[in-house]
C-alpha positions, 0 to 999 in steps of 0.5 A: 505469492505464486497464486497471487493476483498481482505477484508479476508485478514483483516476480516477473523479470520485465517488470521487477524480479525481487531477491527472495529475501524482499519477495518474501517479506510481501504476504498476500491476503486471502481475498475474502479476507482482504475484503473483510479488512477493506470494509471494515477498514477503508470503506464500505464500497468496493471502489473508492474515491477520494471524497469517500474517505472524508478530509484528507491531511495533506497531499504529496505529489511524487514524480514516478520518473524519479525513483530515488527522489521518490524514495526520498520523498516517502521517507520524508513525508510519510512518518512510518517507521521502517519495521512498521507493518503495512497493509497495501490494498490494490483492490478490496480483494487484493492486497498484502502485508508487508513492512514500510521499508519494503513499499519504500525500496520498491515503491514503484512496483507498488504504485504505477502512474495511473493507479486510482484505487491504492490504499495503504494503511500503517500505524495512525494513517491511512493513505491513499494513492491516486495518479502521482498524488498521495492523499493522507489521513489519520487513522485510529486503526490499530494496525497491529492487532489487525496483522497478529489475527491474519 
């Protein structure tokens, strides 16, 4: 984690210093491997716009000022199981594999209010985040086979 470009989101006390157990559940993906996954699963472009992903199934607004209500909203609107693997991208070359319960627990460290290129993939869904809104798309990617190949 120490060589990961965004490790400060999870290890710097100014932002959040996660307990070792939780930190260990966030596994950075090598930049080249991350880019290959991005181009294969998300987009052929390095920077996406919502229109590049097609028609979203539904949209969810989240209040980044209220951490607990945001956590509940994520659990209610994004129907992953807590132990589902998630591939989380901040950009094509910056991504991690983690569990859905980790994303929910520390969602304000994964998503910043002004982020506009954040995408994550779980079972049957690709979700983009842009300025306090989640856009949920169906996705047939076999996330488990990708995680096992990394």
